[in-house]
N, C-alpha and C positions, 0 to 999 in steps of 0.2 A: 730554631726560630719559634718565638712565641706563638700560640694559638690566638687568631683573631675571631672575636665572637660576634656573629651577624645575626640579627632578629629579623625574621621576614614575616610582617603582620598580613594575614591573608595568605599564609604560606602555603595552603593546600588548595586554594582558590584557583580560578582560571588562568591568571597570569602568575600569580604567586608559586603554583606547582611547578610551572616551567622554570621560574627564576631559581627556585629551589634545586631543580635538576641541574641547572647550569653551575651553582654555586657549589654543589656536591662534587662536581669535577675538578675544583680548584684545591690544591693542598694547603694545609695549615690553616684551615677555618674550623670553627665550631658553628654549625647552622642551627638556629633555634627556629623551627617551623611553629609559628604561632597563629592562633585564631580562637574563636569562641568555642569550638569544640576539640577538647585533646584527642578524642577518639579518632577524628578525622586527620588531625595532625599526625597522630601516631601511625596511621595506616600509611601515608605517604613516606614517613621516615622508614617504615619497614620495608617498602617498595624500593627506596633508593639506597638504603644501607649496604647491601651487598656489593654494589659497584662504586661506592662513594670513596673519593680521595680524602675526605675530611669527615669530621665527627658530625652526627646529626642528633637532634634533641627534639621532643615534641612538648609543647607547652600550651596551656590555656591562657588566654588574654583578652580582656575586654577594653577596647580602646575608649570606650565612653566612661571607663570607671574614673573618678576623681583621684584615684592613688595610682594613675598609670605611670606617672614619673618614679614613684617609689618601686613599683614593679619593674620598671626598665633598670633602675639601680640594682635591684636584687638579682636580676638576670645577668647583670655585668656586661651588657651590651656594649661593644664599641661601636657598632653602626646599626641603625634600624633602617629597613626598607619597607615603605608603606605601599601595599598593592591593593588594598581594598577599596575599590573604587564602587561607584563613580564618585568622583571628585567635585563634581559641579554641586555647589550648595553645602559642601563640608566647610568646617572651620578648620584653624590650624592647632587645634587642640593637640594632635599628635606630635607635630613639630615642636610645639612649645613644651611638651613633656620631655622630648628628647634633649632640648637645650637645658632644661632642669636637671636632667640625669647626666649631662655632659657626654652624649652620645650623638655621633654624626647622624644625620637625617637625610634620608633619599626617597622620593616618591615616583610613581610612574604616571603621574597626572597627566592629562592632556586637555584639561579644561582651561580655557583662556584666562579668565579672571583668577581662577586659583593659582595658576602658575606665575602670572605676571604679578601677582599681588604677595608672593612669598616673602619680598624684599622687606615687607613691613617688620620682619622678625630679624633684620640685619642687625641691629645693635645688640640685641640680645644674645644673638649666636656669636657675634664677634666677642663679646665680654666672655662667653663661655668657652671659646676657643674651638668651636665645632663648625663644620660645614653642613649646611641646611640648604639643600638643593631640591628644586620642583622640576618635574617635566623629565625625568631621567627615562625618556621613551623613544617612540619612534619620532615623535614631535615633542617638544623641539630640539631634543639632544642630537638625534641622528641627523635629522634634516639640517640642523645647523653646522654640523660637522661636514656634511657634503657640501653646503653652500660655502663655507669657509674655504675647503680645498678648491672648488671650482673658481672662486673669485680671486685666488691668488694671482698677482700680477695685473689685476684689473684696477686702475686708480679710481675708476668710477663704475658702480654697478646701477644698472637702470631698471632690471625686473627680476624677480625669482618666482619660478613656478615649480609647484610641488603637487605630486599626486600620489594616492594610495588606492589600491584595489586588490581586496583579498579573494581567493579562490572561493567558490560557493560551497565547496565540499570541506572547507577548512572550519574547524570548531570556532564558535562565537560566544562570548560570555554575555549573561544578561546586562552586566553593568555596562559593557560596551554598548549594547543595543540602547540602553536607557540614555547614555550619553549623547549618541547620535541623533535620537529621536528628540532629544531635549532642545536643539535649535532647528529642527526641520520647519521651515516656513518663517522663521525669525531673521530680522535683519542682522547683518554681520559688518564688521569694519570693512570699510572700502565701498560699501554700497550694494554687495551681494546680498541675496536672500538664500538662507540655508536650503539646500536641495532643490532650488529653482534653477532651471536652464541646464543644459547638458552640452559638454564637449567630449571629444575622444582623443586617446593617446596610445601610441603604438609602442608597446613593450617588448622587450626580447622574447624570443620563444623560451617556454612553451606557452606564454600568457597571451601574447597577441593584442590586438585593439580591445580596449575597455573604455566603457562611458564613464564620464566624471561629472559631478556637480559640486557646487560650492559648499564647503563645510567649514565649521568654526574651530580653529585651533590657535594655540599662543602664537605661532609664527605670524599671524596676521599683524599682530601689534609689536613683536619682539624682533623680528629678522631686519626690518627695513631700517631703523635706527642703527643696527650694527655696521652697516655698510656705508662708504662714501657715496653720495648721490642719494640716499635715502630710497632705496628702490620700491616699487610697488610689489607687493607680494600676494600672489594667488595660489589657493590651495583647493584641491578638488579630492574628493573620495567618490568611489564608485562600487557597485554591485556587479559581479560578473554576468548574472542572468538579467537580460534587458528587461524582462517583464517586472522583476523586483526593483530595478533601478528605475524605471518609468513610473512605477507604483509609489516610489518615494517622491518623485516630482508631483505627483497628483496630490500626495498628502501635504506636501508643502505648500500647494495652491490652497487647500482647504485651510491650513493653519493661517497663511497670509491673509486670507478672506475672513478670518475669525470664526469660522465654523468649527475648528477644534482648538481648544485653548493650549493643550499641551500634550503631544503624542507620547511623551516619556511615561505619561499615566497609563498607557496601553501597552507597555513594553512587553510584559510576559505573554499576552495574547499574540501580539504581532510576531515575537520570536517564534512561537509556537507555529504560526502560519508560515512563516519563512522556512521553519525547519521541514515542512512538508516537501520543499523542493530541494532538500539536502542531496538527494540522489543524482541531480543534475549538475552540469558543470564540471569543474576540475578542483583539485586540491592545490593549484599553483596561484600564487599571488605576486604582487609587485609594488614597488615604490619608485618614483623619479624625482630628481631636483635638477632643474635647468636654470642657468645663471646667465643673464645677458649684460654685457657692460662694455666699455672701452679699454682697449689695451694702452700701453704707453706711447704708442705711435698715433693714438686717436681713433683708430679703426674699430669697427664694432666686433665684438667677439661673443659667441654663444657657446656654453660648454654644458655638458650633460652627465649625470650620473645616475645609475639604475640599480635596483636590487630586485632579484627574482627568488621566491621562496616556493619550494617544491615539497611534495611528499606531506603536506599538512604542516610544515614547519613555520609557517607564517606567524603563528601567535607567539614563537620565541623572539621575534624581532623587537617588540616593546620591552623585553626584558634585558637586552643586551647592553644598554647604556648602565644600569644598575650593576649588572655583574662586572662590567669594565672598572666602574668605580671602586668597587670592593676590592678588586685583584690589585689596584693601585694603592689603596689605603691600607690593605693588608701588608703590602710590601714596604710600607714605611713612607711612602710619599705624603708630602704635607700640602694641602690646599688652603689658601688663603681663608680663614675663618670668617664666617658671615652667612647671610640669607640671600640667595639669588637664584633665578631660573637656570636651568641646566644648559647653559649656552658657553661654548669655548673650553669646556672642561676635558672634552674628549676629541680625539682625532679618528677618521676613518679606519686607521689601523687598529685602534682599540676595538672598534665593532668587528672588524674581520677577525681578529683573534678570538673574540668571544664566539663568533659563528662557525668556528672550526669544527667539524664533525656533524654539522647540520646541512640539511639541503638548502642552503642560503648562498647565493653568490652575488658579488658587487662588482660593478664595472663603470669606470669613468671614461667618458670620450670627450674628445676636444671638439 
């Protein structure tokens, strides 16, 4: 079997290093760990190489370069995975360069506008014969796969509820913090305000009850139209420590009242403050999807799915979709060319396969 060349942009970063780790376990790949620092890329390659099932190579790459498409062609990348967030405010320059180089493009974006807008490149991607997909992450790729599975046999779906709560002792990247703070106190689709209001959800052990507040994700505009009945979609995220969660509620109130323009500008400082509390709480996080609808007999049905990540493995969850797509592409599977959000491309079984060997468990309940 020929070697499939996969370029991971931001490959030694917070999510990129975890994705590179997962990909290194797949056979018949040649993984190009890319970023602005070849030294840092080489350090990760040296760390992963002894246990890798595929080849690894470090390379320096500047995604802002006007010659990015030429660089991708020179590297002979079959697929490119963009992990260098935050994606809020980014343009589609990397995706356009992949189209020009006739390489498949996958990103880990969870920014609503960025993911929903990727379809603007559909005609160009279709002409080039490549798959361009955005949101190969916990949302909307994994949340959609769970909702699809839960909604089977429901002629009409009335509501979808999704929540994510990481463990406080789990690593968190600066780009993730910036993205979260960017919509703190801002209006969201459906009328909610980012991080205003709090509800709770009971997750399986060892996570237990967690607080959740409204957050901005692509699911708010993408999932509803996907199902008969155009269900209302609610999404919440939470911090394990109540003091930090309530602090976000207060920050949201200040932003809503115009006392703070954009909390994302203060992300480095706020991350350092949050890190003072890293010794508290646990390293266990969770995610849930709950679908309510009507069955073929007209009766109401509610079905739930949950994921629990232990031992600090939560940050691997956003990388599972990209790893699954690469596995299928490398095996020769053909996806319809074009540009679209990462909806319906993967099943829950795809995610379970990539999570094997990690402290991540998934379970559906009727």
